[in-house]
N, C-alpha and C positions, 0 to 999 in steps of 0.2 A: 641777128636780123630774123624777125618773125615769118614763119612760113605761113601763108594764108591760100587755102584752096578755092576753087571756084564755088561760088554758091549755088550752081545748077542742080547739084545732088541734094540739095536741101541741109547738108551738113558742111559746116566750114571748121577747117582745123587750124588751130592757131599753136604753133611750136614756140614756146618761151624758154627753151634750154639756154643756160648760160645767161639769163638776164638777171637784174635785180628785181626785188619785189615791186619796186616802184615803176621800172620799166614794164615788167610783165603785167601790173595792173592797167596801165595807160594803154598798152597794145589790146588788151582783152576788152576793156571798156570801150575803146574806140570801135572795135568789131561788133560788139553787142548793140551799140547806138546806131551803127550804119547798116545792121543786117535788114535786108528786105523781107517782104512777106514770104518769099520761097524758102527761107532759112528757118528751119524749126529746131536746129541744135547746133551748139558751137562746142567742138571738141578740144578741149586745152590739153596740149602735151607738155607737161611740166617735169617729167622725168622723176626718179626716185632714188636713184644710186648716189646723187650728190647730197642728199638730205630731203627734209620734208617743208622747208620754209615757204617755197612756190606752192606745194600741193595745199598746205594749210592756208595760205592766203587765199587762193581760188575758192575753196570750200567754205572759208568763212566769210570773206568780203563779198563774194558774188551771191551768196545765198540771200542776201538783202536787196539785191538789184532790181530795180522795178520791172524789167524785162525778163528775168528769170523766174520761171514757174517753179522749178525744183532742179536738183543736182543729182546726177547719177554717178556712182563710182563704178567704173568698168571693171572688167577681169584684169585688165593691164593696171597695175598700181602706178604707173607713170601717167595715166590719163584721167581727165575729169569732164564729164560731159554737162553742159549748162543747157537745159532745156527751155527754148523760148517759148514754144507753143507744142500742143499735142499734136501727132501726126493724124490721128482719127478723132 
């Protein structure tokens, strides 16, 4: 089950641990398409100990998404941030 945080902070976290690539893509795409103006970043928690398939899918497939301005790789190798709009 995907964990989805409140969009009040401007950052939504979506946890896709244990999902297939197809399931994770659907959940992330749904959150991107439904993100309101208050959301400027979607943090995808894909993990890294179980392999790199989810991480690679997020970084490759969502780089081309029309709502994503850019992708940031965090200090945590299990997270990838999809930047929807610049904060400033």
